[in-house]
Each structure stands twice: as C-alpha cells, then as structure tokens.
N, C-alpha and C positions, 0 to 999 in steps of 0.2 A: 420649064421646071414643072409645068402641070399643062396635060393635055385631056380634052373633056370628050369623050367622043359616043353621040347617038343619046345622050342621058335623057332620062324619063322619070317624073316621079307623079305617083296618083295616090289619092288615100281612098281608103276603105271605110265606110261609116256602118259599123256592124249592128249597132242598135237601129239604125234604119233600113234594115234588111239588106247590109252589104251594099248599101248603095255607093258610087265611084264617082268620086270627085278628082276633075282633070288638075294637075298642077302645071307641070310644063312637058314637052317632048321634043325628041329630035335636037338635043341642044348639043353642040360640038363647038369649041374653041381652044386656044392653047394661051396661056399664060407665062409670060416670060422674066427671068430675075430683072430686078431692077424696073420694071413698069408696072403700071396700074391699069388695069381691063375695068371699065365701068360696065356694069349690065344694067338696061334699062329695058322698060316697057311698063303700059298702063297699069295701075294697081290693079292687084288679083291675077297677075299673071306668071307669079311664082317665082320672084325674084329672091326674096328672101329664103323660099325652099330650097332655090338653088345652090345657095352660100349652106345651108344647113347640110344638105345632101353631100357637100364638098368636106364640111366638118365631120360628118358622119354624124349628126344629132338625129337625122334623118336618112334612113336606109333606101338607095334609089329603087325604084321600080324595073330600069334597065339602064344598060349602057356602062360605061368605063370613066373611071376619073385617075388618070396615070402620073402618079407624081414621082419626080427623081428624089429621093433623099440626099442628104449630107453626104452619106458614103458611096452614093452613086447608085444603089439598088432602084428598080422601077416598082412601085407600088402600085396596085389597083386600091385605092381608099374605098372605091363602091365595094368591093368584096373582101377587104383584109379583116382578119379578125381582131375582135374588141381590144385586145391587149395591143397590140402593133397602133392601132388607132389611139390608145391612149397614151402611149410611149410618144408616137409624134405629136401630139400636143402637147405634152410635156416639153420637148426637146426643140420642135422645130415649126408649129403651125400655130396660129395665132387667130384670135377672132373677137370682134368687138360686135356683141349685139346692139338690138334697139334697147334692150332692157338689161340692166345690170342688177343681177341677184347676187346679193353679198351675204356672208356669213354672219349672224346675229352676234352682237357683242365682243366683234372682232373689230379693232382699230383702221382707220385709212392707211395708217404707215404697215402696221402687221398685213393687211389685205394686200398691198403693193411688194412687199418683200418676201411673201410665200412663195412665187413661183421661182425668185431667183435662188431662194433656199433650197428648194427642192432639185436644183441643178448642180448643187453643191458649189455656191459662190458662200464665202465667208459672211458671218451675220452683220458684223460692222461696216464691211465694202456695200453689202445690201442695202442697209440702211443710208449709208452717204449718198449712193446714186439715186435710191428712192427719193430721199429730201430735196435732192437736186432736181429731179424731173416735177415732184409737187411743186415747189417753188417755180419753177419754169411757168405753169399752166395757172398760174395764181391760186394755190390751192396753199395757204400759209399754215405756219405753225400752229396757231389757234385749232386746225382742223384735223393734225396729225394724227392725234390721240382721240380724236372723237370715232363714233359709230356712222359708216356711211349710211346706215337707214334714214338718220337724221339729216342727211345733205339732200339739197335742192337737186333739182332735175339735172341742171347745168354741171352741179358740182359733181354728181354721179357719173354723168357721162364722161366728165373729163378725167375721174380715177379710172374709170370704165376702159378707156383709152390707154391711160399709162399701163394699166395692169396687162393688156395686151401686148403693147410695143417695149416692155421693160427690158423683156429678156431676148430683144432684136430678132423675131421669128424668121425662117426664111420665107414661109408663104404666110401672108396675112388678109383676112377675110375683114372687110368692113361693112355692117351695114347700118345704114344712115348715123356715121360716126359725127358728124357737126349737127344734129337735127337739134338737139338742146341748147346750142352755145350762141352766145350773143357773138358780135360782130367781132370785139376786141380779143374773145378765149377763142373764137375759131380761127383767127390769125395764127396764134401760137400753137394751136392744135395740127393745123395743116403746115406749117413749117417743120412741127416735128415727124411728121408722115412723110414728108418730102426729103428730109434728111434720110429715115429710114429706107426711102427707096433708092436714094443715090449709094447707099450703102449696099444695094444687091436683094435687098426683097421685093420678092415678086408679090402682086396685091391684087385682089379681086373686091369691088365695091359697086355697092347699091347706093345712090344718092337722092334725094329729091331736094337738094340744096344746088343749084344752078352752077354759081360761084366756085362751090367746093368742086365738082364734078369737074368744071374746066380748069381749074388750078392743080388737080391732081390726077387724072387721067390722061394717057397717051393714046387709049384706043376705046371703042366702044362698041359691045354685042348688044343688037336689039334681039329681044326674045320674041317678037313677033316677026319680024322678018327672017329670023334665025340667020344674021348675016353680021360681019363689021361694020362700023357706021364712022364717019368723023365725031368725035364728042361733041362738037357744036352745032351741030345739025340735029336739033332736038325738037321732037314734036311735046307739044304742051302737055298732052295725057302723059309723056313717061317722068313729067316730075310732079305728078299728083302729090296731095299731103299723103305720109305715111299711114299705116293703120289698115288695110283691108287684105293687103298681101298673106298667104298662107304662111 
C-alpha cells in the first residue's frame, strides 16, 4: 500500500544563518495492508519526522512516498498538491500524534463524530458509533459532553486514538499511541488497533513501549541501519523515553 524510497528530511534554521539540521536520509521501506511496520532508532534520529513526512505535515527534502489509494491510483505523497493530501486525510489516512490538540469548547462526543459527519455518515449513526467506542476505552457518559481540554493526559490520548481510528483509515500512522496509558486501558487500545489491522489497515508506528511494539508490529525498520529487523531484536536505545525527536 505504501512504498517509501530514498526519503530524506533536513531542517533549515533561517534565524541561525540558514544552519541545516539533519533529520534522516536514505530511508526506504514498504508497508502492506493488514500489517504494522515499527520504525525504531535512538531518540533524535527523526522517527516522528518520518511519520510527519508521510502524513505531509512536513514536506520531505528528497525521495518518494508512493501510496496506492482506494481507487487504485498511485500517488506520491511527497509531491502531491495540498488539496489532494487534505482529501486523502479526510478519506483514507489517519494519524495519532504524541500531542492531541483539540478545538476549544467542543465536547468529546462532537470531536469524535466530526470525521464521520465529514464523510457523510448520518449524525445519529455517528453518535451511536462514537458512544460505543468511547465506552469501550473507558471514557464514560460523564465525559461525553465535557471539553477534552479538561481531560487528563491518558483520557486525551484515548480520545486522540479514537479520533484517528473511528473512520477505519486504510493507512494509519501511530506516534507513541500508548505512551500516556496505564496497563488496563493500554490493553483495550491495543485490541482496537489489532482489530483494525485485521480488517486490512496498513500501519506505521513509533513506540517507546516494548510491550506495545511486540504486540502490534509484524516487522521493524531500523533508521540507523536502514534495514528491516526482527521486532524482538531491540537495542535499549531504540526505546528511550519520548521527547527529543524532531
């Protein structure tokens, strides 16, 4: 479903005399339907930047990101027009970021049904689906009409994940999806992601949680080696705490 070829990203800091900060370079891998590829490497090697390039939050400095859309067309996400990227995000590509930025004074329930409504799903059907998913991950009725800005970190992250998976995207990008979750809620989220993968979603994930990585991933791409590896064959540096990636 996705073929990344010779991808690179660097950052130019104009206020520092156009200094160039390297992100990553020469990255090539494939992501297949119904599988999860874990991207690993020490903190600061650009794992989050790689996901942002695929989602096109960042524009890559070089290389191709070839995505096979639902209609069979082949699209280079690195070069596609912004309108095409926005269309694919609405219809086919989901992204779970480390940080969930919500609209002010919009309830959790309204936040969750928005991507369904934008796809033409009937409002009552969208509400039924959203209520069911919120309940499944332990976000009970007392929170449905509350503003997510008031939620705890774990509550925000559960809503963040639901917002990305409720539309069942064909391609899902996961950046530390379980970082803020305790064991009980993490198990529920992992089950939900595994169910989505079983339905054919292709996934690329960054993890600092060994249990989540081993439970979800089928293979692993090591950014330092530039090669596929066994998910269980991990260097401790690959699972450093998050916070220093670009």
